[in-house]
N, C-alpha and C positions, 0 to 999 in steps of 0.2 A: 512471448507467444500469444499476447493479446490480439484478438481478431482472428485467430486460427482455432477452430473447434477441434481440439485433440481429444484423445480418449480420456486424458486426465481431466479436462474441462467437463466432459460428459459425466464422468463419475462424481466429480465435485457437485455438479448440478443435481444429480440424482440424490446425493446425500442431503443437500440442503432442502430439496423438495420433500423428501420423506420425513425429515425432522419437523418441517412445517406442518405436514399432514398429521403427524403424531400429536402435535400441539393442538391442532384444531379439533381432532376427534377425541374429545374428552372421555368418551365411553370406552376407549381402548386403554387397557392397563399399560402404562408406559414401560414398566419393567419387562413385561412379556413381549410387547411390540418391538422393542429395540433388539431383543434376541432373535426375532424373526426377520428383521430387515436385511441383514447380510444375504440371506437366502433369496429375498425378493430382488435385491439389487444385482446380485450375481447368481442367477438361476442355473439349473442344470448340474451336470456332473463333470463337466470338462471346463478347465480354465480358459478364458478368452484373452486375457491380457498377459499373464505370466506362466501359463501352462500348468498352473497348480491352483485349482479351485479353492482349496482350503486356505492357502496363503492369501489369495485374493479376498476371501471373506474375512479373514483375520484383519487385513489392512482396512477393509471397509468398516469393520467393527470399531477400530480406533478412530477412524474419520468420523463415525457417528458420535462417538463419545466427545470428541473435540467440538463437533458442531453443536453439542448440547452444553458446551462449556465445561466439560469434565476433564480430568487429567489424562494425558496419554500414558500408556503402560508399556512395559517391556514384554518381550516374548516369554520371559520366565514367569510372568504373573498369570495365574490360571483362574482368576476370579471371573465370574460371568460379566458380560457387557453391562448389565444393569447394576453392577456394584456401585453403591453410593449414588444411585440415580435420583434419589430424593433431593439431592443438592441442586439439581437442575430445575426443580419445580419451585424455586424461590424467586419471585419476580425481581427482587432487589439484589440478586447475585451479580457482582461485578466480575470482570475478567480477573483471574488470578494468574500471576506469572508462573511458569513461562507462557507467554502468548504464542510464540512460534515454536513448533515442536517437530523433531525428527522422529518419524515412525521407523525405528531402527530396522525392523525386518522387511521394510519396503525399500530401504536404501540399497543401491547397487554396489556400494563400497568403491566408488570410482577413485582412481589414483588422483592424488592432489595435483600433480603436475608432471608431465613427461614430454620429452622431445624425441620424436622418432621419424624414421625414414619410411615413406610409403612406396607403393609399387610404381609411382610416377617417376622415380629416380632413373635416369638414363646412363648412369656411370660415366658422366662426361669427362673429357680430357682435362678441362680446366680445374674441376674438382675444388671450387672455392670453399666449400663447406669444411674441408679438411684444413685448408690454409688458415681460416679465421678462428678455429677452435682453440681457446686458450688452455685447454687441458688435454689436448691430444686424444680426444675421445672419439673423433670421427675418422674412420678408415674405409678405404675402398675394399670391398669384399671381392676378390678375384674370381671366386667360384660362381657367384650369381650376377656379377657385374654391377652391383649397387653398393652405395655407401651403407655403412653400419655404424651405429652409435653405441659405445660402451657405456651402459647406464651407470656403472659403478664410478666412472670418471666424470660423466656429464654433470654440469652444475646448472642446467636449464637456463643458460643465458640467452639462448635463441639466436645467436649470431649466425649459425649455420643456416637456419631457416630464412634469415634475412637476405642471404646472398645467393640462395638457390634459384637459378634461372627458370627452373621448371616448377617452382613452389612445391617440390616433392617432399620437403621436410616440414612437419607441422608441430606446433606447440599445443598440446592438449591439456586443458585444466578442468578440474572438477567444476561443473557449471554453477552449482550453488555458491561455491567459494569465490569463483570468478565474479559473480554478480554482487557479492557482499563488499560494500565500500568501506567497511570498518574492520575487515580481516577477522571476523568473529567465527569463521567456520574452519575447523581442522578435522582431524580423524581421532576416533577413539581407539582402544587397544585392538579392536577387530577390524579396523579399517573403515568403519562406518562414519558418516558425517557427524560431527559433533559441534554444537553451538556454544560458544563462550558467552554466557549471558552478562558477564561484566562488560563486554564490548558491544553486544547486540543492542540495536536501537529499534528493533521490530519494524523495519521498513517493509519487510515482506518480499524483497527482491529475490531472496533465495527460494522462496515458495513458488514464485511464478517461473523460475528458471530451472527447477529440478525436472529433468525429463522422465523421471520415474515416479513423480508424484509422491515422494517420500516425506515431504515437508508440508505441514498444515497448521493453520492457526485455529484458535477457539472462536466460537460464535455465540450470539445471544438470540438467535432466531426463536428458540423455544420460549425464552423469557419475555420477549416483546409480545408475542402472540398471546401468551397467558395474561400479560398485563392488560391488554385490550379486552380479553374475555372477562376479566375480573371487574370491568366497569370503569377502569381508569381513563382519564382524558389524556390520550397519548397523541402528541404532536410530532410530526415528522419534520426534521430540519435537513434539507437536501443540499448537498455540496454542489458548487458551481459546475463540477465536472459531469453532472448528470446528463447533460445534453447528448442525445443520441445513444446513451448506454442501453436503453430498453427498446431500441429500434429507431430507424431514421424518421418514422412518421409519428413517433410518440412525442407530442407537444407537451409543454408544461400543463396545459389544461387537461389533457388526457391522463397525465401522470397524477394530477390532483384527484381526478375522478376515480382512478384506480385505488389510490391510497384511502379515499373515503369509503370505497366499496369494501376495503379490508377492515374498516372500523376506526381509522385514524380520525381524530377530531378536525385536523387541518394540516396543511403543509406549508412550510416557509422555505424560501430560498436562502441558503447560507451566504449567498452573495450580498445579502443585507448586512450580515455580520462582517463580511469582507470589506464593505464600505466603511463600517465603523472602525475596523482594525486599521485600514489604510489611513484614515483620518487621525487616529490616535498615534500611529507610528510617525506620521508627518509632523504632528505637534511635538512629539518627543525628540525627533531628529533635529528640528529647528532649535529646540531649547538646549539640547545636550551635546550636539556635535558641531565643532570640535572642542568646545569649552570644557565639557566634562568627560566626554568619551572620544577616543581617537577615530572610531568608526562605529557604525551600527549595523547589526545583522537583523534580518526580518524574523518574525516570531511564528508565522502561521504553520510551518512544516515542523511537526514535533520530532521527527527522526533527525532532521538537520539540526534543530536547536539543541536537542539532547546530546548529539554527537559533538557539537561545537563546545558546549559547556563541559562535557566529560573530557575531551582531549586537550582543550585549551582553557583550563580552569582560571588562569591568570587574566583571561579576557572574557570570562563568562558574563560579566556585567555589560559587555558590548553587544550581547544578543538582546534584542528588544524585549522589554517586559510587557509590551502591549498584549492584551488578551487576544486569543486566537478567534477567527471567524466563527468556529464551532461554539465556543464558550459565549461569545457576545450574542450570537443568535439565540442560544438557549436562554440566556439571561433576559433577552427581549421578550421571548415567548412567555417566560414565567413572570415577567413584570406585567404583561397583559393578562395572563391566565395563571393566577397564583397556585392553583392546584394541579397544574399540568405536569405530565411526564413527558420528557423529550427524548426522542431517539434520533441520533445523528446518522444519516445515511449517506455514505460517501465512498471514495475510491481507496481509502487509506487504512492499512492495518495498524499503523502506529497510533491512530486516533483512539483505538480501543484502550491503549495504555494511558493515553493522555486523559481520558475520561476517569481513570482510576485515581488521578491526583487528588489530594484532599481539597485543593482549591477549586476543583472542577466537579467533584462528585455531586454537590448539591444542585448543579446546573444540568448536567447531561446524565440521563439515567441509563441509556442504552446506546450502543454503537453497532451498526450493521454496514456491510459493504454492499455495493450495487449487485455484486454476484449473489450474495446471500438474499437480497431483496428479490432478485429474479426467481429464486427458488420458492419464495413465498407466493409470488404471483402465479407461478406454475401450479403450486399446490391447490390454489383456489380456482384454477382454470380460467384466469383472467386474460383475455386477449386485448392488450392495451390499445393497439392500433384501431380496434373497432369500437372503442368506447366513445360516447359523446363528450364534447369539450365541456369542462367545468368553466363557467364564465369568470370565475375568480382565479384563473390559472397563472396569472403573472403578478409578481411582487414588484415593488418600486425599488429595484436595484439598479446600479449604474453599469455602464459599459465596462468601466475599470474593475468594478467588484466582480462581475461575471467572468472577467478575464483572469482572475486569480488562479483559475484552473490550469493555465498554460504557463510554461516557463517564460520568465520575463514579465509576466502580468502583475505580480505583486509589487515589484520595484516601480513599474510604470505607474501603478495606481498611487503609490506614495509620492512619487515625483510630481504627478499632476496636481495633487492636493497642495504640495509645497509651492508650486509655481502659481497656483491660483491665489494663495494667501500671501506669499512672499515672492512677487514676480522677479525681483532682482537676485534672488538666491539661486546660485548654481549648485546642482546636485550631481555628483559623479557616482556612477553605478558600476558594480562588478557583480556578475551573476554566474552561478554554477549549477549544473544539474547532474544528479548522481552523487552519491556520498564520497566517492573517490575524488571527484572534482571539487566537491565542497571542502574536503579536508585540505586540499592544496590551496584553495582560495583563502581559507582561514589561516593556514600556515603563512601565506604571503602577507595577509593583513596583520598578523601578530608580529611579523618582521618589519612592519612599517611601510609596506608597498602601497597600501590603500588609505592614506591619511584623509580623513573627512569624508570617506565614501559611505554609501549605502550598499550593503551586501545582501543579495538575494540568494538564499540557499534552497534548493529543491532536492530532496533525497531521491526522487524517481526521475530518471532521464526522460525529459519531455514535460515534466511537471506533474500535477495531480492527475491529469488524464491518463498517466502511465502507472498509477498506483496499483498495488497488488490486488485490489478488489474490483478492478475494471474488466470489461469484457470486449471492448471494441478496439480496433487498430488505433495506434496513438496518433498518427498523422490525420486520420479521418476525424478522430475526436477533437483534435485541436481546431480543425477547420469548422466543425459544427459549433463548438463553443464560441469561436470568433464571430460566426454568423449570428448566433443568438444574441451575443453581447451587443452587437450593433443595433439591435432593435430596442434597446433601453432608451428611456426618455432623457436620461442624464448621461453625460460623458464622465465627469469626475465624481469620485466617491463622496466628496463633501457637499454635493448639491442635492442629495436625496432627502426624502422626508424624515427618515429615521435618525439623521445625524443629531437632531435636537435632543435625542434620548441618550446620547453618548455619556454625558456627565453623570446621569443617574445610574448607568450600567457599570461604570468603572470605579465608582466610590467604594 
């Protein structure tokens, strides 16, 4: 639903904006203010979304808590919204699992899967739906002239839907579960959506595909703002997918001006780290494949890499150990500015958990999504398109580094480095987008289908521009990223000025 401003997007934006305002207005007692906010966000006495104003405010209350980085609660808990609010006012508070949460009383309790006949059925003479059913579950109802499916017999195979000439039989799946590529979503005892955190890799696809807005993740909006207010030198590391996210006329120079207006010390493109990552992966691939490893998977997408290692432990070593663009950019910033705090701003929910890893904690202090950042801009009434250009708005990143944001871009960057350094080396590539495709690609690789290949895995269909924290249409974002990438001074990742720093950053 990216690119479509639905009621869910509107409510999420209001929550992020109000949490940011609460952080900026230090004169407001946070515990009192958070109790007032559901009434501000959902005013009046009549519900606008669910026809129950009390339910709407209760849901908003949990969204506010999650946006403050606090735990989500069940309907049975009767503590005030401000319960344990002091935990949110610690600038060094990291995300604590679970990151992705189901607000149970917002969940519609959708059926996991069902096949049923719609009013489009014509009761045709051929009646192929009945002929192909392996369980004799489909029968023509002589009274209403339409087919009927006996749900007790139906095994949801979908064959009847496939042969219906009128497309009158549909297969309906729970949207959040359908979007989950690792089958982590089932039902609890009450029929509500339930996340199996042993399987979940926090890609956030369930979050953006739930039509009831019942799934939300935690945020560090409050902590980032308070860190800036405390006098910390906070640097923004902005992911390559940023292009166009804050409006088609918001150039890198305008974005830099906006970030500085908020108090950020400076802004770096994570495309710089993407160049470093591509170069490191190219070096590792040439050295290790196929002599030490049968194939190599890219490292930059945390949801993909975690899934691959979790589901295919025997081949975990085949996933690149190269540092991700986020980590490399943060290391570069802290190498140049030892006392810096770094906030990664990007499209990805899974990056929030990547930053919690012990090996990354010292590098990345905060993670925000583009959507959360938009709430901060709104809280300060910043009109980005009208801001003057900051003259230092462009970093020395390559075309390939900037194209990390789109599906196929990571592998292309690695291959270009290999071909520049080893012109005679042929590199075969297999790429997958969406965790379901990624699982199949990894399954095939483990079975020996991709000997000597470079595998690119992207958890989000379309690449990083389709991440859970993006706001624009995916095709539009891909086009804008490609256009911006072409403006780079260098084509290949290994030609940029920062490559000379790589050895220092990976030691």
